[in-house]
N, CA, C, O and the ligand as a Tripos MOL2 file, in Angstrom:
@<TRIPOS>MOLECULE
protein
  273   271    69     0     0
PROTEIN
NO_CHARGES

@<TRIPOS>ATOM
      1 N           6.2100  204.7810  258.2590 N.3       1 MET1
      2 CA          7.2700  205.5730  258.2430 C.3       1 MET1
      3 C           8.3860  204.7580  259.0350 C.2       1 MET1
      4 O           9.5030  204.6240  258.5350 O.2       1 MET1
      5 N           8.0380  204.1610  260.4030 N.am      2 SER2
      6 CA          9.0660  203.6570  260.9540 C.3       2 SER2
      7 C           9.2290  202.0920  260.6140 C.2       2 SER2
      8 O          10.1330  201.3720  261.0380 O.2       2 SER2
      9 N           8.2620  201.7420  259.8330 N.am      3 THR3
     10 CA          8.5940  200.2260  259.3570 C.3       3 THR3
     11 C           9.6910  200.0640  258.3880 C.2       3 THR3
     12 O          10.3430  199.0210  258.3390 O.2       3 THR3
     13 N           9.9370  201.2060  257.5140 N.am      4 ASP4
     14 CA         11.1440  201.0950  256.7120 C.3       4 ASP4
     15 C          12.3280  200.8860  257.4490 C.2       4 ASP4
     16 O          13.1340  200.0100  257.1380 O.2       4 ASP4
     17 N          12.4770  201.6430  258.4090 N.am      5 LEU5
     18 CA         13.7090  201.5380  259.3700 C.3       5 LEU5
     19 C          14.0100  200.1890  259.9870 C.2       5 LEU5
     20 O          15.1410  199.7450  260.1860 O.2       5 LEU5
     21 N          12.7160  199.5110  260.3040 N.am      6 LYS6
     22 CA         12.8920  198.1980  260.7700 C.3       6 LYS6
     23 C          13.5050  197.0230  259.8700 C.2       6 LYS6
     24 O          14.0370  195.9900  260.2750 O.2       6 LYS6
     25 N          13.3130  197.4030  258.6520 N.am      7 THR7
     26 CA         13.7370  196.3710  257.7440 C.3       7 THR7
     27 C          15.2400  196.2580  257.5560 C.2       7 THR7
     28 O          15.8010  195.3210  256.9870 O.2       7 THR7
     29 N          15.8760  197.4000  258.1400 N.am      8 VAL8
     30 CA         17.3270  197.2540  257.9220 C.3       8 VAL8
     31 C          17.8650  196.3460  258.9980 C.2       8 VAL8
     32 O          17.5970  196.6270  260.1660 O.2       8 VAL8
     33 N          18.5460  195.3560  258.7420 N.am      9 GLU9
     34 CA         18.9640  194.3580  259.7910 C.3       9 GLU9
     35 C          20.5120  194.3570  259.7610 C.2       9 GLU9
     36 O          21.1180  194.6340  258.7260 O.2       9 GLU9
     37 N          21.0410  194.0900  260.7360 N.am     10 PRO10
     38 CA         22.6240  193.9650  260.6530 C.3      10 PRO10
     39 C          22.9860  192.4820  260.1110 C.2      10 PRO10
     40 O          22.2480  191.5050  260.2450 O.2      10 PRO10
     41 N          24.1810  192.4830  259.5090 N.am     11 PRO11
     42 CA         24.5290  191.3850  258.6740 C.3      11 PRO11
     43 C          24.7010  190.1360  259.8740 C.2      11 PRO11
     44 O          25.1570  190.3550  260.9960 O.2      11 PRO11
     45 N          24.2840  188.9260  259.4350 N.am     12 LEU12
     46 CA         24.4460  187.7990  260.2800 C.3      12 LEU12
     47 C          25.8120  187.4550  260.8010 C.2      12 LEU12
     48 O          26.7550  187.4270  260.0110 O.2      12 LEU12
     49 N          25.9690  187.2130  261.9620 N.am     13 PRO13
     50 CA         27.3250  186.7790  262.5270 C.3      13 PRO13
     51 C          27.6910  185.5040  261.8690 C.2      13 PRO13
     52 O          26.9050  184.5700  261.7130 O.2      13 PRO13
     53 N          29.0260  185.5190  261.4630 N.am     14 GLY14
     54 CA         29.5770  184.3430  260.7370 C.3      14 GLY14
     55 C          29.6390  184.5600  259.3200 C.2      14 GLY14
     56 O          30.5580  184.0450  258.6840 O.2      14 GLY14
     57 N          28.7340  185.2910  258.7260 N.am     15 THR15
     58 CA         28.9800  185.4870  257.3480 C.3      15 THR15
     59 C          30.1560  186.6330  256.9500 C.2      15 THR15
     60 O          30.8730  186.6210  255.9500 O.2      15 THR15
     61 N          30.1360  187.5520  257.9600 N.am     16 ALA16
     62 CA         31.0850  188.5930  257.7880 C.3      16 ALA16
     63 C          32.4750  188.0370  258.0170 C.2      16 ALA16
     64 O          33.4230  188.5670  257.4380 O.2      16 ALA16
     65 N          32.6470  187.0620  258.7760 N.am     17 VAL17
     66 CA         33.9110  186.4380  259.1410 C.3      17 VAL17
     67 C          34.4450  185.8060  257.8840 C.2      17 VAL17
     68 O          35.6170  186.0080  257.5680 O.2      17 VAL17
     69 N          33.7390  185.1340  257.2250 N.am     18 GLU18
     70 CA         34.2220  184.5210  255.8470 C.3      18 GLU18
     71 C          34.8950  185.3210  254.8420 C.2      18 GLU18
     72 O          35.8300  184.9240  254.1470 O.2      18 GLU18
     73 N          34.3030  186.6020  254.8020 N.am     19 ARG19
     74 CA         34.9310  187.6140  253.9590 C.3      19 ARG19
     75 C          36.0940  188.3760  254.4700 C.2      19 ARG19
     76 O          35.9830  189.4250  255.1040 O.2      19 ARG19
     77 N          37.2470  187.7840  254.1580 N.am     20 ARG20
     78 CA         38.3670  188.4990  254.6160 C.3      20 ARG20
     79 C          38.7640  189.5480  253.6290 C.2      20 ARG20
     80 O          38.3690  189.3530  252.4800 O.2      20 ARG20
     81 N          39.4920  190.6580  253.8630 N.am     21 PRO21
     82 CA         39.9030  191.5890  252.7960 C.3      21 PRO21
     83 C          41.1540  191.0260  252.1670 C.2      21 PRO21
     84 O          42.2110  190.7820  252.7500 O.2      21 PRO21
     85 N          40.8750  190.8570  250.8910 N.am     22 ALA22
     86 CA         42.1550  190.2820  249.9700 C.3      22 ALA22
     87 C          43.2810  191.2940  250.0090 C.2      22 ALA22
     88 O          42.9900  192.4900  250.0260 O.2      22 ALA22
     89 N          44.3710  190.9580  250.0220 N.am     23 PRO23
     90 CA         45.6570  191.7340  249.9860 C.3      23 PRO23
     91 C          45.8170  192.3900  248.7230 C.2      23 PRO23
     92 O          45.6390  191.7260  247.7020 O.2      23 PRO23
     93 N          46.1230  193.5840  248.6490 N.am     24 VAL24
     94 CA         46.3140  194.2280  247.2250 C.3      24 VAL24
     95 C          47.6110  193.8500  246.6110 C.2      24 VAL24
     96 O          48.7140  194.0940  247.0990 O.2      24 VAL24
     97 N          47.3780  193.2320  245.4940 N.am     25 VAL25
     98 CA         48.5560  192.8040  244.5560 C.3      25 VAL25
     99 C          48.5540  193.8460  243.5540 C.2      25 VAL25
    100 O          47.5650  194.1410  242.8830 O.2      25 VAL25
    101 N          49.7140  194.4060  243.4690 N.am     26 ARG26
    102 CA         49.9510  195.3740  242.4400 C.3      26 ARG26
    103 C          50.8400  194.8030  241.3900 C.2      26 ARG26
    104 O          51.5680  193.8320  241.5950 O.2      26 ARG26
    105 N          50.7520  195.4600  240.2270 N.am     27 CYS27
    106 CA         51.5590  195.0510  239.0700 C.3      27 CYS27
    107 C          52.9570  195.4840  239.3700 C.2      27 CYS27
    108 O          53.2370  196.5420  239.9340 O.2      27 CYS27
    109 N          53.9670  194.4330  238.8790 N.am     28 ARG28
    110 CA         55.3300  194.7970  239.1310 C.3      28 ARG28
    111 C          55.9690  195.7790  238.2630 C.2      28 ARG28
    112 O          57.0770  196.2420  238.5350 O.2      28 ARG28
    113 N          55.2530  196.1380  237.1440 N.am     29 ARG29
    114 CA         55.6750  196.9610  236.2640 C.3      29 ARG29
    115 C          55.1740  198.4990  236.5700 C.2      29 ARG29
    116 O          55.9100  199.4400  236.8670 O.2      29 ARG29
    117 N          53.8080  198.5250  236.4330 N.am     30 CYS30
    118 CA         53.1900  199.8500  236.5930 C.3      30 CYS30
    119 C          52.7170  200.0370  237.9250 C.2      30 CYS30
    120 O          52.2810  201.1550  238.2010 O.2      30 CYS30
    121 N          52.7230  198.9830  238.9710 N.am     31 HIS31
    122 CA         52.1790  199.2140  240.1980 C.3      31 HIS31
    123 C          50.7770  199.6210  240.2440 C.2      31 HIS31
    124 O          50.4250  200.4810  241.0510 O.2      31 HIS31
    125 N          49.9130  199.0500  239.4080 N.am     32 ARG32
    126 CA         48.5300  199.2590  239.4860 C.3      32 ARG32
    127 C          47.9850  198.1410  240.3210 C.2      32 ARG32
    128 O          48.5860  197.0700  240.4030 O.2      32 ARG32
    129 N          46.8500  198.3750  240.9460 N.am     33 PRO33
    130 CA         46.1970  197.2370  241.7020 C.3      33 PRO33
    131 C          45.6220  196.1740  240.8850 C.2      33 PRO33
    132 O          44.7530  196.4830  240.0690 O.2      33 PRO33
    133 N          46.0300  194.8590  241.0100 N.am     34 LEU34
    134 CA         45.5100  193.9700  240.0440 C.3      34 LEU34
    135 C          44.2550  193.2800  240.6390 C.2      34 LEU34
    136 O          44.1120  193.1930  241.8580 O.2      34 LEU34
    137 N          43.2820  192.7560  239.6940 N.am     35 HIS35
    138 CA         42.0470  192.3910  240.1910 C.3      35 HIS35
    139 C          41.7680  190.8590  239.6720 C.2      35 HIS35
    140 O          41.2200  190.0310  240.3990 O.2      35 HIS35
    141 N          42.1570  190.6030  238.4810 N.am     36 SER36
    142 CA         41.9980  189.3240  237.9810 C.3      36 SER36
    143 C          42.8090  188.2670  238.7070 C.2      36 SER36
    144 O          43.9310  188.6370  239.0550 O.2      36 SER36
    145 N          42.4690  187.0610  238.9940 N.am     37 PRO37
    146 CA         43.2440  185.9680  239.6490 C.3      37 PRO37
    147 C          44.6170  185.7510  238.9880 C.2      37 PRO37
    148 O          45.7100  185.6770  239.5500 O.2      37 PRO37
    149 N          44.3090  185.6570  237.5790 N.am     38 GLU38
    150 CA         45.7090  185.2300  236.7980 C.3      38 GLU38
    151 C          46.7100  186.4620  237.0120 C.2      38 GLU38
    152 O          47.8800  186.2330  237.3160 O.2      38 GLU38
    153 N          46.3030  187.5970  236.8720 N.am     39 SER39
    154 CA         47.2730  188.6640  237.0340 C.3      39 SER39
    155 C          47.7290  188.7600  238.3960 C.2      39 SER39
    156 O          48.9050  189.0980  238.5310 O.2      39 SER39
    157 N          47.0370  188.5300  239.4630 N.am     40 ARG40
    158 CA         47.4140  188.5130  240.8520 C.3      40 ARG40
    159 C          48.4760  187.4190  241.0130 C.2      40 ARG40
    160 O          49.5340  187.6390  241.6020 O.2      40 ARG40
    161 N          48.1740  186.2680  240.4890 N.am     41 TRP41
    162 CA         49.1290  185.2580  240.4500 C.3      41 TRP41
    163 C          50.4290  185.3940  239.9670 C.2      41 TRP41
    164 O          51.4110  184.9930  240.5910 O.2      41 TRP41
    165 N          50.4870  186.0700  238.6280 N.am     42 GLU42
    166 CA         51.7090  186.3600  238.0780 C.3      42 GLU42
    167 C          52.3750  187.7630  238.4990 C.2      42 GLU42
    168 O          53.5020  188.0850  238.1240 O.2      42 GLU42
    169 N          51.5370  188.5840  239.3400 N.am     43 LYS43
    170 CA         51.9250  189.7780  239.7550 C.3      43 LYS43
    171 C          52.1730  190.5960  238.5360 C.2      43 LYS43
    172 O          53.0830  191.4230  238.5830 O.2      43 LYS43
    173 N          51.4950  190.4660  237.4910 N.am     44 LEU44
    174 CA         51.8340  191.2300  236.2690 C.3      44 LEU44
    175 C          50.3640  191.4340  235.5660 C.2      44 LEU44
    176 O          49.6320  190.4960  235.2520 O.2      44 LEU44
    177 N          50.0890  192.6940  235.3920 N.am     45 GLY45
    178 CA         48.7970  192.9740  234.6180 C.3      45 GLY45
    179 C          48.7180  192.5750  233.2120 C.2      45 GLY45
    180 O          49.7450  192.4570  232.5440 O.2      45 GLY45
    181 N          47.4160  192.3370  232.6720 N.am     46 ARG46
    182 CA         47.2710  191.8490  231.4660 C.3      46 ARG46
    183 C          47.8290  192.9700  230.4810 C.2      46 ARG46
    184 O          48.4420  192.6630  229.4590 O.2      46 ARG46
    185 N          47.5830  194.2770  230.8470 N.am     47 HIS47
    186 CA         47.9550  195.3010  230.1320 C.3      47 HIS47
    187 C          49.6420  195.4750  229.8790 C.2      47 HIS47
    188 O          50.1380  196.0790  228.9280 O.2      47 HIS47
    189 N          50.3300  194.8450  230.8870 N.am     48 CYS48
    190 CA         51.7190  195.0180  230.8640 C.3      48 CYS48
    191 C          52.1980  193.4970  230.3060 C.2      48 CYS48
    192 O          53.2890  193.4230  229.7400 O.2      48 CYS48
    193 N          51.4450  192.3940  230.4550 N.am     49 ALA49
    194 CA         51.9050  191.2410  230.0520 C.3      49 ALA49
    195 C          51.7830  191.2300  228.4620 C.2      49 ALA49
    196 O          52.6320  190.6680  227.7710 O.2      49 ALA49
    197 N          50.7290  191.8540  227.9490 N.am     50 ASP50
    198 CA         50.5830  191.7130  226.5310 C.3      50 ASP50
    199 C          51.6730  192.6230  225.9890 C.2      50 ASP50
    200 O          52.2580  192.2640  224.9670 O.2      50 ASP50
    201 N          51.9980  193.7570  226.5730 N.am     51 ALA51
    202 CA         53.1470  194.5550  225.9640 C.3      51 ALA51
    203 C          54.4500  194.1270  225.9890 C.2      51 ALA51
    204 O          54.9760  193.9950  227.0940 O.2      51 ALA51
    205 N          55.1170  193.8680  224.9340 N.am     52 PRO52
    206 CA         56.4780  193.2500  224.9790 C.3      52 PRO52
    207 C          57.5190  194.3760  225.5340 C.2      52 PRO52
    208 O          57.4350  195.5910  225.3560 O.2      52 PRO52
    209 N          58.3910  193.7550  226.1590 N.am     53 GLU53
    210 CA         59.4680  194.6500  226.6060 C.3      53 GLU53
    211 C          60.1880  195.4140  225.4400 C.2      53 GLU53
    212 O          60.3480  194.8370  224.3640 O.2      53 GLU53
    213 N          60.5940  196.6050  225.6160 N.am     54 ARG54
    214 CA         61.2090  197.2910  224.4290 C.3      54 ARG54
    215 C          62.6030  196.8070  224.1670 C.2      54 ARG54
    216 O          63.0920  196.7340  223.0390 O.2      54 ARG54
    217 N          63.2310  196.4710  225.3170 N.am     55 THR55
    218 CA         64.6250  195.9090  225.0910 C.3      55 THR55
    219 C          64.5680  194.6280  224.3580 C.2      55 THR55
    220 O          65.4410  194.3620  223.5320 O.2      55 THR55
    221 N          63.5400  193.7710  224.6220 N.am     56 ARG56
    222 CA         63.3730  192.5700  223.8870 C.3      56 ARG56
    223 C          63.1610  192.7240  222.4800 C.2      56 ARG56
    224 O          63.7040  191.9920  221.6530 O.2      56 ARG56
    225 N          62.3450  193.7070  222.1760 N.am     57 VAL57
    226 CA         62.0770  194.0410  220.8080 C.3      57 VAL57
    227 C          63.2950  194.3870  219.9030 C.2      57 VAL57
    228 O          63.3560  193.9900  218.7390 O.2      57 VAL57
    229 N          64.1800  195.0780  220.4360 N.am     58 TYR58
    230 CA         65.5890  195.2910  219.9140 C.3      58 TYR58
    231 C          66.2370  194.0420  219.7080 C.2      58 TYR58
    232 O          66.8760  193.8830  218.6680 O.2      58 TYR58
    233 N          66.1580  193.0940  220.5890 N.am     59 VAL59
    234 CA         66.9890  191.8320  220.4190 C.3      59 VAL59
    235 C          66.4070  190.9870  219.2610 C.2      59 VAL59
    236 O          67.1360  190.4160  218.4490 O.2      59 VAL59
    237 N          64.9840  190.9340  219.2260 N.am     60 ILE60
    238 CA         64.3450  190.2390  218.1190 C.3      60 ILE60
    239 C          64.5480  190.7590  216.9060 C.2      60 ILE60
    240 O          64.6270  190.0310  215.9160 O.2      60 ILE60
    241 N          64.6710  192.2380  216.8340 N.am     61 ASP61
    242 CA         64.8050  192.6940  215.6570 C.3      61 ASP61
    243 C          66.3470  192.3570  214.9900 C.2      61 ASP61
    244 O          66.5230  192.1750  213.7850 O.2      61 ASP61
    245 N          67.3230  192.3180  215.9270 N.am     62 GLN62
    246 CA         68.8270  192.1490  215.6140 C.3      62 GLN62
    247 C          68.8020  190.6020  215.3290 C.2      62 GLN62
    248 O          69.6750  190.1860  214.5670 O.2      62 GLN62
    249 N          67.9060  189.7040  215.8500 N.am     63 ASP63
    250 CA         68.1470  188.3690  215.6810 C.3      63 ASP63
    251 C          67.6180  187.9840  214.4580 C.2      63 ASP63
    252 O          67.7160  186.7770  214.2380 O.2      63 ASP63
    253 N          67.0870  188.6510  213.5990 N.am     64 ARG64
    254 CA         66.5570  188.4670  212.3350 C.3      64 ARG64
    255 C          67.8710  188.1530  211.3780 C.2      64 ARG64
    256 O          68.9440  188.7560  211.4180 O.2      64 ARG64
    257 N          67.5010  187.0280  210.4860 N.am     65 LEU65
    258 CA         68.5360  186.6920  209.5960 C.3      65 LEU65
    259 C          68.4580  187.6480  208.4590 C.2      65 LEU65
    260 O          67.3590  187.9670  208.0070 O.2      65 LEU65
    261 N          69.6640  188.1630  207.9310 N.am     66 PRO66
    262 CA         69.7110  189.0270  206.7210 C.3      66 PRO66
    263 C          69.3810  188.2750  205.4430 C.2      66 PRO66
    264 O          69.7670  187.1170  205.2850 O.2      66 PRO66
    265 N          68.7000  188.8980  204.5700 N.am     67 GLY67
    266 CA         68.4590  188.1990  203.3250 C.3      67 GLY67
    267 C          66.9470  187.5920  203.1970 C.2      67 GLY67
    268 O          66.5070  187.1720  202.1260 O.2      67 GLY67
    269 N          66.2980  187.5960  204.2620 N.am     68 THR68
    270 CA         65.0680  186.9820  204.3530 C.3      68 THR68
    271 C          63.9440  188.1300  203.8600 C.2      68 THR68
    272 O          62.7450  187.8510  203.8410 O.2      68 THR68
    273 ZN         51.0060  196.7210  234.6580 Zn       69 ZN69
@<TRIPOS>BOND
     1     1     2 1
     2     2     3 1
     3     3     4 2
     4     3     5 am
     5     5     6 1
     6     6     7 1
     7     7     8 2
     8     7     9 am
     9     9    10 1
    10    10    11 1
    11    11    12 2
    12    11    13 am
    13    13    14 1
    14    14    15 1
    15    15    16 2
    16    15    17 am
    17    17    18 1
    18    18    19 1
    19    19    20 2
    20    19    21 am
    21    21    22 1
    22    22    23 1
    23    23    24 2
    24    23    25 am
    25    25    26 1
    26    26    27 1
    27    27    28 2
    28    27    29 am
    29    29    30 1
    30    30    31 1
    31    31    32 2
    32    31    33 am
    33    33    34 1
    34    34    35 1
    35    35    36 2
    36    35    37 am
    37    37    38 1
    38    38    39 1
    39    39    40 2
    40    39    41 am
    41    41    42 1
    42    42    43 1
    43    43    44 2
    44    43    45 am
    45    45    46 1
    46    46    47 1
    47    47    48 2
    48    47    49 am
    49    49    50 1
    50    50    51 1
    51    51    52 2
    52    51    53 am
    53    53    54 1
    54    54    55 1
    55    55    56 2
    56    55    57 am
    57    57    58 1
    58    58    59 1
    59    59    60 2
    60    59    61 am
    61    61    62 1
    62    62    63 1
    63    63    64 2
    64    63    65 am
    65    65    66 1
    66    66    67 1
    67    67    68 2
    68    67    69 am
    69    69    70 1
    70    70    71 1
    71    71    72 2
    72    71    73 am
    73    73    74 1
    74    74    75 1
    75    75    76 2
    76    75    77 am
    77    77    78 1
    78    78    79 1
    79    79    80 2
    80    79    81 am
    81    81    82 1
    82    82    83 1
    83    83    84 2
    84    83    85 am
    85    85    86 1
    86    86    87 1
    87    87    88 2
    88    87    89 am
    89    89    90 1
    90    90    91 1
    91    91    92 2
    92    91    93 am
    93    93    94 1
    94    94    95 1
    95    95    96 2
    96    95    97 am
    97    97    98 1
    98    98    99 1
    99    99   100 2
   100    99   101 am
   101   101   102 1
   102   102   103 1
   103   103   104 2
   104   103   105 am
   105   105   106 1
   106   106   107 1
   107   107   108 2
   108   107   109 am
   109   109   110 1
   110   110   111 1
   111   111   112 2
   112   111   113 am
   113   113   114 1
   114   114   115 1
   115   115   116 2
   116   115   117 am
   117   117   118 1
   118   118   119 1
   119   119   120 2
   120   119   121 am
   121   121   122 1
   122   122   123 1
   123   123   124 2
   124   123   125 am
   125   125   126 1
   126   126   127 1
   127   127   128 2
   128   127   129 am
   129   129   130 1
   130   130   131 1
   131   131   132 2
   132   131   133 am
   133   133   134 1
   134   134   135 1
   135   135   136 2
   136   135   137 am
   137   137   138 1
   138   138   139 1
   139   139   140 2
   140   139   141 am
   141   141   142 1
   142   142   143 1
   143   143   144 2
   144   143   145 am
   145   145   146 1
   146   146   147 1
   147   147   148 2
   148   147   149 am
   149   149   150 1
   150   150   151 1
   151   151   152 2
   152   151   153 am
   153   153   154 1
   154   154   155 1
   155   155   156 2
   156   155   157 am
   157   157   158 1
   158   158   159 1
   159   159   160 2
   160   159   161 am
   161   161   162 1
   162   162   163 1
   163   163   164 2
   164   163   165 am
   165   165   166 1
   166   166   167 1
   167   167   168 2
   168   167   169 am
   169   169   170 1
   170   170   171 1
   171   171   172 2
   172   171   173 am
   173   173   174 1
   174   174   175 1
   175   175   176 2
   176   175   177 am
   177   177   178 1
   178   178   179 1
   179   179   180 2
   180   179   181 am
   181   181   182 1
   182   182   183 1
   183   183   184 2
   184   183   185 am
   185   185   186 1
   186   186   187 1
   187   187   188 2
   188   187   189 am
   189   189   190 1
   190   190   191 1
   191   191   192 2
   192   191   193 am
   193   193   194 1
   194   194   195 1
   195   195   196 2
   196   195   197 am
   197   197   198 1
   198   198   199 1
   199   199   200 2
   200   199   201 am
   201   201   202 1
   202   202   203 1
   203   203   204 2
   204   203   205 am
   205   205   206 1
   206   206   207 1
   207   207   208 2
   208   207   209 am
   209   209   210 1
   210   210   211 1
   211   211   212 2
   212   211   213 am
   213   213   214 1
   214   214   215 1
   215   215   216 2
   216   215   217 am
   217   217   218 1
   218   218   219 1
   219   219   220 2
   220   219   221 am
   221   221   222 1
   222   222   223 1
   223   223   224 2
   224   223   225 am
   225   225   226 1
   226   226   227 1
   227   227   228 2
   228   227   229 am
   229   229   230 1
   230   230   231 1
   231   231   232 2
   232   231   233 am
   233   233   234 1
   234   234   235 1
   235   235   236 2
   236   235   237 am
   237   237   238 1
   238   238   239 1
   239   239   240 2
   240   239   241 am
   241   241   242 1
   242   242   243 1
   243   243   244 2
   244   243   245 am
   245   245   246 1
   246   246   247 1
   247   247   248 2
   248   247   249 am
   249   249   250 1
   250   250   251 1
   251   251   252 2
   252   251   253 am
   253   253   254 1
   254   254   255 1
   255   255   256 2
   256   255   257 am
   257   257   258 1
   258   258   259 1
   259   259   260 2
   260   259   261 am
   261   261   262 1
   262   262   263 1
   263   263   264 2
   264   263   265 am
   265   265   266 1
   266   266   267 1
   267   267   268 2
   268   267   269 am
   269   269   270 1
   270   270   271 1
   271   271   272 2
@<TRIPOS>SUBSTRUCTURE
     1 MET1         2 RESIDUE 1 A MET
     2 SER2         6 RESIDUE 1 A SER
     3 THR3        10 RESIDUE 1 A THR
     4 ASP4        14 RESIDUE 1 A ASP
     5 LEU5        18 RESIDUE 1 A LEU
     6 LYS6        22 RESIDUE 1 A LYS
     7 THR7        26 RESIDUE 1 A THR
     8 VAL8        30 RESIDUE 1 A VAL
     9 GLU9        34 RESIDUE 1 A GLU
    10 PRO10       38 RESIDUE 1 A PRO
    11 PRO11       42 RESIDUE 1 A PRO
    12 LEU12       46 RESIDUE 1 A LEU
    13 PRO13       50 RESIDUE 1 A PRO
    14 GLY14       54 RESIDUE 1 A GLY
    15 THR15       58 RESIDUE 1 A THR
    16 ALA16       62 RESIDUE 1 A ALA
    17 VAL17       66 RESIDUE 1 A VAL
    18 GLU18       70 RESIDUE 1 A GLU
    19 ARG19       74 RESIDUE 1 A ARG
    20 ARG20       78 RESIDUE 1 A ARG
    21 PRO21       82 RESIDUE 1 A PRO
    22 ALA22       86 RESIDUE 1 A ALA
    23 PRO23       90 RESIDUE 1 A PRO
    24 VAL24       94 RESIDUE 1 A VAL
    25 VAL25       98 RESIDUE 1 A VAL
    26 ARG26      102 RESIDUE 1 A ARG
    27 CYS27      106 RESIDUE 1 A CYS
    28 ARG28      110 RESIDUE 1 A ARG
    29 ARG29      114 RESIDUE 1 A ARG
    30 CYS30      118 RESIDUE 1 A CYS
    31 HIS31      122 RESIDUE 1 A HIS
    32 ARG32      126 RESIDUE 1 A ARG
    33 PRO33      130 RESIDUE 1 A PRO
    34 LEU34      134 RESIDUE 1 A LEU
    35 HIS35      138 RESIDUE 1 A HIS
    36 SER36      142 RESIDUE 1 A SER
    37 PRO37      146 RESIDUE 1 A PRO
    38 GLU38      150 RESIDUE 1 A GLU
    39 SER39      154 RESIDUE 1 A SER
    40 ARG40      158 RESIDUE 1 A ARG
    41 TRP41      162 RESIDUE 1 A TRP
    42 GLU42      166 RESIDUE 1 A GLU
    43 LYS43      170 RESIDUE 1 A LYS
    44 LEU44      174 RESIDUE 1 A LEU
    45 GLY45      178 RESIDUE 1 A GLY
    46 ARG46      182 RESIDUE 1 A ARG
    47 HIS47      186 RESIDUE 1 A HIS
    48 CYS48      190 RESIDUE 1 A CYS
    49 ALA49      194 RESIDUE 1 A ALA
    50 ASP50      198 RESIDUE 1 A ASP
    51 ALA51      202 RESIDUE 1 A ALA
    52 PRO52      206 RESIDUE 1 A PRO
    53 GLU53      210 RESIDUE 1 A GLU
    54 ARG54      214 RESIDUE 1 A ARG
    55 THR55      218 RESIDUE 1 A THR
    56 ARG56      222 RESIDUE 1 A ARG
    57 VAL57      226 RESIDUE 1 A VAL
    58 TYR58      230 RESIDUE 1 A TYR
    59 VAL59      234 RESIDUE 1 A VAL
    60 ILE60      238 RESIDUE 1 A ILE
    61 ASP61      242 RESIDUE 1 A ASP
    62 GLN62      246 RESIDUE 1 A GLN
    63 ASP63      250 RESIDUE 1 A ASP
    64 ARG64      254 RESIDUE 1 A ARG
    65 LEU65      258 RESIDUE 1 A LEU
    66 PRO66      262 RESIDUE 1 A PRO
    67 GLY67      266 RESIDUE 1 A GLY
    68 THR68      270 RESIDUE 1 A THR
    69 ZN69       273 GROUP 0 **** ****
């Protein structure tokens, strides 16, 4: 009964110091917390990076040459 309680040991000092809480990086578009290193670096989530801007889509559409 009491043997199970004794198996629980506190974390070794030194190991907890290495693990610092990472700052929360949020997507600059939808402000969702980012987890992947690439998204955190660009501050832009994959879900937003893959989605093209709607304003840009209009520009691309008008940039098409007529007659093609
Ligand atoms: Zn996003």
